[in-house]
C-alpha positions as CSV (number, residue, x, y, z in Angstrom):
1,M,-33.1,-5.7,-25.1
2,T,-33.5,-3.5,-21.7
3,I,-31.4,-4.7,-18.8
4,P,-31.6,-3.1,-15.4
5,M,-28.7,-0.9,-15.2
6,D,-27.9,-2.5,-11.7
7,T,-27.0,-5.4,-13.5
8,F,-23.9,-4.1,-14.5
9,H,-22.8,-2.1,-11.2
10,I,-19.7,-3.1,-9.6
11,E,-18.6,-1.1,-6.7
12,P,-15.3,0.8,-7.0
13,D,-14.2,-0.1,-3.7
14,I,-13.2,-3.9,-3.6
15,S,-13.6,-4.3,0.0
16,R,-17.4,-3.6,-0.4
17,A,-17.8,-5.1,-4.0
18,W,-19.7,-7.9,-5.1
19,S,-18.7,-9.8,-8.3
20,L,-20.6,-10.0,-11.7
21,P,-24.0,-11.9,-11.0
22,A,-23.8,-15.4,-12.3
23,P,-26.9,-15.1,-14.7
24,L,-24.5,-13.1,-17.2
25,Y,-22.4,-16.3,-17.5
26,A,-25.1,-18.2,-18.8
27,D,-27.6,-15.7,-20.8
28,A,-27.6,-16.3,-24.5
29,Q,-28.9,-12.6,-24.8
30,I,-26.2,-10.9,-22.7
31,F,-23.7,-13.2,-24.9
32,D,-25.2,-11.3,-28.1
33,L,-24.8,-7.7,-26.3
34,E,-21.3,-8.6,-25.8
35,K,-20.6,-9.3,-29.3
36,E,-22.0,-6.0,-29.8
37,R,-20.6,-3.7,-27.2
38,I,-17.5,-5.4,-26.4
39,F,-15.9,-7.6,-29.3
40,G,-16.9,-5.1,-31.8
41,R,-15.6,-2.5,-30.2
42,T,-12.1,-3.6,-28.8
43,W,-8.7,-4.4,-30.4
44,Q,-8.5,-8.4,-31.3
45,V,-5.5,-10.5,-32.1
46,V,-5.7,-11.9,-35.5
47,G,-2.0,-13.1,-36.5
48,H,1.6,-12.5,-36.3
49,A,3.9,-10.3,-38.4
50,H,5.5,-13.0,-40.2
51,Q,2.2,-14.2,-42.1
52,L,2.4,-10.6,-43.6
53,A,6.2,-10.4,-44.2
54,N,6.3,-8.8,-48.0
55,P,4.0,-6.9,-49.9
56,G,0.9,-8.9,-51.4
57,D,0.9,-11.2,-48.5
58,Y,-2.5,-12.1,-47.1
59,F,-4.4,-14.4,-45.3
60,T,-8.0,-14.6,-44.6
61,L,-9.8,-15.6,-41.3
62,E,-13.5,-15.4,-39.9
63,L,-13.5,-13.6,-36.3
64,L,-16.9,-13.5,-34.3
65,G,-18.5,-14.7,-37.7
66,E,-17.3,-12.0,-39.7
67,P,-15.0,-13.1,-42.7
68,L,-11.9,-10.6,-43.0
69,L,-9.0,-10.2,-45.2
70,L,-5.6,-9.0,-44.1
71,V,-2.7,-7.9,-46.4
72,R,0.5,-6.2,-46.5
73,G,0.1,-3.5,-49.5
74,A,2.6,-2.8,-52.0
75,H,4.7,-0.1,-49.7
76,G,4.6,-2.2,-46.5
77,E,1.4,-0.9,-44.9
78,L,-0.7,-3.4,-43.4
79,R,-4.5,-3.2,-44.4
80,G,-7.7,-4.9,-43.3
81,F,-11.0,-5.5,-45.1
82,Y,-14.0,-7.3,-44.8
83,N,-13.7,-10.4,-47.1
84,V,-16.8,-9.7,-48.7
85,C,-17.0,-8.9,-52.6
86,R,-19.6,-5.8,-53.0
87,H,-21.2,-7.1,-56.0
88,R,-23.0,-10.4,-54.5
89,A,-21.3,-11.1,-51.3
90,G,-18.7,-13.5,-52.9
91,P,-15.1,-14.1,-51.5
92,P,-12.3,-11.9,-52.7
93,A,-9.9,-14.1,-51.1
94,E,-9.3,-17.5,-49.9
95,G,-6.7,-18.8,-47.6
96,C,-3.4,-17.4,-47.3
97,G,-0.4,-16.4,-49.8
98,S,0.6,-13.7,-51.9
99,R,-1.2,-11.7,-54.6
100,K,-1.0,-8.5,-56.9
101,L,-4.8,-8.4,-57.0
102,F,-7.7,-10.2,-55.4
103,R,-10.2,-12.2,-57.8
104,C,-13.7,-12.6,-56.3
105,G,-14.4,-16.3,-56.8
106,Y,-18.1,-15.8,-57.2
107,H,-18.3,-13.2,-60.3
108,G,-14.6,-12.3,-60.9
109,W,-15.0,-8.8,-59.6
110,T,-11.3,-7.9,-59.2
111,Y,-9.8,-5.5,-56.5
112,D,-6.1,-4.3,-55.9
113,L,-4.1,-4.5,-52.7
114,E,-5.8,-1.1,-51.3
115,G,-9.1,-3.0,-51.7
116,K,-9.9,-0.4,-54.9
117,L,-12.3,-2.2,-57.4
118,I,-10.3,-2.5,-60.7
119,S,-12.4,-4.8,-62.8
120,A,-16.4,-5.6,-62.8
121,P,-17.0,-8.0,-65.9
122,E,-20.2,-7.1,-68.0
123,F,-21.2,-4.0,-66.0
124,E,-20.3,-2.0,-69.3
125,K,-24.3,-1.0,-69.5
126,V,-25.0,-0.3,-65.8
127,Q,-26.1,3.0,-65.5
128,E,-24.9,5.2,-62.4
129,F,-22.3,2.7,-61.4
130,D,-19.2,4.2,-59.9
131,P,-16.3,1.5,-59.4
132,A,-15.1,4.5,-56.5
133,S,-18.2,3.6,-54.4
134,F,-17.3,-0.2,-54.5
135,T,-13.9,-0.7,-52.8
136,L,-13.8,-3.6,-50.4
137,A,-15.0,-2.4,-47.1
138,P,-12.1,-1.6,-44.3
139,V,-11.7,-2.7,-40.8
140,R,-9.1,-1.1,-38.6
141,A,-5.6,-3.1,-38.5
142,E,-2.5,-2.2,-36.6
143,E,0.6,-4.0,-35.3
144,W,2.2,-4.2,-32.0
145,F,5.0,-6.7,-30.5
146,N,4.7,-8.4,-34.2
147,L,1.4,-9.1,-33.5
148,I,-1.6,-8.0,-36.0
149,F,-4.9,-6.6,-34.7
150,V,-8.1,-5.7,-35.9
151,N,-11.0,-3.4,-34.5
152,F,-14.4,-3.4,-36.2
153,D,-14.8,0.0,-34.6
154,L,-13.7,2.6,-37.4
155,N,-13.6,5.3,-34.7
156,A,-11.8,3.1,-31.8
157,A,-8.7,4.6,-30.2
158,P,-5.5,3.6,-31.5
159,L,-4.0,0.3,-30.3
160,R,-1.0,1.6,-28.5
161,E,-3.3,4.1,-26.7
162,S,-5.3,1.2,-25.4
163,L,-2.4,-0.8,-24.3
164,G,-1.4,2.3,-22.2
165,R,1.8,1.1,-20.3
166,M,1.4,-2.9,-21.0
167,S,3.8,-1.6,-24.0
168,E,6.7,-0.5,-22.1
169,Q,6.1,-3.4,-19.5
170,A,6.0,-6.2,-21.7
171,E,8.6,-5.5,-24.4
172,R,11.4,-5.7,-21.8
173,F,10.9,-9.5,-22.7
174,H,12.0,-9.3,-26.2
175,F,9.2,-11.1,-27.6
176,S,9.4,-9.6,-31.2
177,G,12.8,-11.2,-31.6
178,M,11.3,-14.4,-30.8
179,K,10.0,-17.3,-33.3
180,L,6.8,-19.2,-33.3
181,F,7.3,-22.8,-31.8
182,E,4.0,-24.3,-31.3
183,R,0.1,-23.5,-31.6
184,R,-2.4,-25.5,-29.9
185,T,-6.2,-24.8,-29.4
186,Y,-8.2,-26.1,-26.2
187,D,-12.0,-26.4,-26.6
188,M,-13.5,-25.2,-23.2
189,K,-17.3,-25.6,-21.9
190,C,-17.0,-22.4,-20.1
191,N,-18.0,-18.8,-20.8
192,W,-15.6,-16.6,-22.0
193,K,-15.7,-14.7,-18.8
194,T,-15.3,-17.7,-16.6
195,Y,-11.7,-18.0,-18.3
196,V,-10.9,-14.8,-17.8
197,D,-11.8,-14.5,-14.2
198,N,-9.9,-17.2,-13.5
199,Y,-6.6,-16.1,-15.1
200,L,-6.7,-12.7,-13.4
201,E,-5.8,-13.9,-10.3
202,G,-3.1,-16.2,-8.3
203,Y,-5.5,-17.0,-5.5
204,H,-6.0,-20.5,-7.1
205,L,-2.2,-21.7,-7.5
206,P,-1.7,-23.6,-4.4
207,S,-4.9,-25.4,-5.2
208,V,-4.9,-26.0,-8.7
209,H,-1.6,-25.8,-9.9
210,P,0.7,-27.1,-7.8
211,G,3.7,-27.5,-10.3
212,L,3.4,-23.6,-11.2
213,N,3.0,-22.8,-7.4
214,R,6.6,-24.6,-6.7
215,E,8.3,-22.3,-9.2
216,L,6.6,-19.1,-8.1
217,D,6.8,-16.9,-4.6
218,Y,3.2,-17.1,-3.8
219,N,3.6,-14.8,-0.9
220,A,5.1,-12.2,-3.3
221,Y,2.5,-12.4,-6.3
222,V,1.5,-9.0,-7.4
223,V,-1.5,-8.2,-9.0
224,E,-1.5,-4.5,-10.5
225,P,-4.7,-3.5,-12.4
226,Y,-4.4,-0.6,-15.3
227,P,-7.3,1.1,-17.1
228,R,-7.4,-1.4,-19.7
229,H,-5.0,-4.2,-18.5
230,V,-3.9,-6.0,-15.6
231,R,-0.1,-7.2,-14.8
232,Q,0.6,-10.0,-12.6
233,F,4.0,-11.0,-11.9
234,S,6.0,-13.1,-9.4
235,P,9.7,-13.8,-8.6
236,I,10.9,-17.3,-9.5
237,R,11.4,-19.1,-6.6
238,G,14.2,-21.3,-7.7
239,A,15.4,-24.4,-6.2
240,Q,15.7,-24.7,-2.4
241,A,18.7,-26.5,-0.4
242,G,17.7,-30.0,0.3
243,D,14.6,-29.9,-2.1
244,S,14.7,-32.8,-4.7
245,T,11.5,-31.9,-6.7
246,P,12.7,-31.4,-10.1
247,R,12.0,-27.6,-10.8
248,R,11.8,-25.5,-14.1
249,Y,14.3,-22.9,-13.2
250,Q,17.1,-23.6,-10.7
251,E,18.1,-20.2,-9.8
252,A,16.6,-17.1,-8.6
253,R,17.2,-13.5,-9.0
254,E,15.8,-10.2,-8.4
255,D,15.4,-9.7,-12.3
256,L,14.0,-13.2,-13.1
257,T,10.0,-13.1,-13.0
258,T,7.3,-14.5,-14.6
259,D,4.9,-12.0,-15.6
260,Y,1.4,-12.4,-16.8
261,F,-0.5,-9.5,-19.1
262,W,-4.0,-9.5,-19.8
263,A,-5.6,-6.9,-22.2
264,F,-9.2,-6.3,-22.1
265,P,-11.2,-8.0,-23.1
266,N,-9.8,-11.3,-24.0
267,W,-5.5,-12.0,-24.8
268,M,-2.9,-12.7,-22.7
269,L,0.8,-12.6,-22.9
270,N,2.6,-15.0,-20.6
271,C,6.5,-13.9,-20.1
272,Y,8.7,-16.6,-18.6
273,P,12.7,-15.9,-18.1
274,D,13.0,-18.2,-21.8
275,N,9.7,-18.0,-23.4
276,V,6.6,-15.9,-24.1
277,S,2.9,-17.4,-24.7
278,L,0.2,-15.8,-26.4
279,N,-3.3,-16.7,-25.1
280,I,-6.7,-15.7,-27.0
281,V,-9.8,-16.8,-25.8
282,L,-12.3,-16.8,-28.4
283,P,-16.1,-16.9,-27.3
284,V,-18.0,-19.4,-29.5
285,D,-21.7,-19.4,-27.2
286,V,-22.4,-18.7,-24.1
287,D,-20.9,-21.9,-22.5
288,H,-18.5,-22.5,-24.9
289,S,-15.1,-21.2,-25.6
290,L,-11.9,-21.2,-27.7
291,A,-8.3,-21.0,-26.0
292,I,-5.7,-20.6,-28.5
293,F,-2.0,-20.7,-27.3
294,E,0.8,-20.0,-29.6
295,W,4.3,-20.5,-27.9
296,Y,7.6,-18.1,-28.9
297,L,10.9,-19.0,-28.4
298,P,14.3,-17.4,-29.1
299,Q,15.3,-18.6,-32.8
300,G,18.4,-20.8,-31.2
301,D,15.9,-22.5,-28.7
302,L,13.5,-24.1,-31.3
303,G,13.2,-27.9,-31.3
304,S,15.5,-27.9,-28.1
305,R,14.5,-30.1,-25.0
306,A,14.1,-26.9,-23.3
307,A,11.6,-25.7,-25.6
308,K,9.5,-28.8,-25.7
309,A,9.7,-28.7,-22.0
310,S,8.5,-25.0,-21.9
311,V,5.3,-26.2,-24.1
312,E,4.6,-29.2,-21.9
313,F,4.9,-27.3,-18.5
314,S,2.3,-24.7,-19.8
315,D,0.3,-27.4,-21.5
316,Q,-0.4,-28.7,-18.2
317,I,-1.3,-25.7,-16.5
318,Q,-3.9,-25.2,-19.3
319,I,-5.6,-28.5,-18.7
320,E,-5.6,-27.9,-15.2
321,D,-7.4,-24.4,-15.5
322,V,-9.7,-25.7,-18.4
323,A,-10.9,-28.5,-15.9
324,I,-11.5,-25.6,-12.8
325,C,-13.3,-23.4,-15.2
326,E,-15.6,-26.2,-16.9
327,R,-16.7,-27.1,-13.2
328,V,-17.1,-23.5,-12.4
329,Q,-19.5,-22.9,-15.5
330,K,-21.7,-25.7,-14.2
331,N,-22.0,-24.3,-10.8
332,L,-22.8,-20.8,-11.9
333,R,-26.1,-22.2,-13.0
334,S,-26.9,-23.6,-9.6
335,R,-30.1,-22.1,-7.9
336,S,-27.6,-21.7,-4.8
337,Y,-25.6,-18.9,-6.6
338,E,-26.1,-15.4,-7.4
339,R,-22.6,-13.7,-6.9
340,G,-19.8,-13.7,-4.6
341,R,-17.4,-11.3,-3.0
342,Y,-13.6,-10.3,-4.0
343,S,-10.4,-11.0,-1.6
344,V,-8.8,-7.6,-1.6
345,K,-5.5,-9.1,-1.4
346,Q,-5.7,-11.9,-4.2
347,E,-8.6,-10.5,-6.7
348,Q,-7.9,-7.2,-7.6
349,G,-7.3,-8.2,-11.1
350,V,-10.9,-10.2,-11.4
351,H,-12.4,-6.8,-9.9
352,A,-10.7,-4.5,-12.4
353,F,-11.8,-6.4,-15.3
354,H,-15.4,-6.6,-14.0
355,R,-15.3,-3.0,-13.7
356,M,-14.2,-2.5,-17.3
357,Y,-16.7,-5.2,-18.5
358,A,-19.7,-3.4,-16.6
359,E,-18.9,0.2,-18.2
360,M,-18.6,-1.1,-21.5
361,M,-21.9,-3.2,-21.5
362,K,-23.3,0.0,-20.1
363,G,-22.4,1.6,-23.3
364,G,-19.2,3.5,-22.1
365,S,-15.9,4.2,-23.7
366,S,-13.5,1.7,-25.5
């Protein structure tokens, strides 16, 4: 596929820049190229450490059409493989659980926790067959913040290197000590980039999220772009004198903030004073995405009224975001719209995302 290079040009100076062209949100060939150049070369969240708590624990999943197997090795090491038998492409593992060996459900080839082939039934007379050459194909797997990531690119930079300063910025929220409370999946009729664009600016808060806007100090909302992530944060406004409107957070302190972290290309951490939610946006096709939300809270808050209130508050925000993103996706196909401009004050995060996206789509580094 040949694409003019100026299609992906985003002016570095935001005051002069134009946003991504609308066809990039609606072209199936562009979507296929994104899977290769972006999602095939970046770190993707696939699970949580509690799923692999002990040696032999494993789980399987499908990511962008690829079947994967994640397992905790005998000595506690994390390993990732393609869940594809090297014989005739059967499944070495199904579902999740704990095993010492993986036996393919097609012809019984057996692998150990390191992916080594240890048994190939009825292969005694096969000439020049070396079991060592038939190990499960590996996929890069690393951990951070109790989250499990994979990267299809075996030569990709380490996960922590790609996160940059996000590690130190997010770790003050003690997410590692929190427990999963609830998981919800939102089916969205929009391109994955449409949702990310929306996430990366607080410009729409007064119009789209009146409830959230009451909690945050919109005039003090800050956006900080970094090489491979964006941090947005705002002080909690707290209840005001004479204000009868119910508030999620009654007090306001200098250290009481809401921080939103987005990591290129498609996952986020929403850090509130009493909970953290993980948000993963999975592209399905050019006009269809899934947003997977997981809410994490301190152990003592699980099942409490406050925990349920946190989820419902966040759920309402997500419903509002889905509605506007689906409307925008339709309008991006209008013959009247080609591309837009950025607010220098409010849309630095969107501009940063578009520059990262353009760099990788032109074949730049991950």
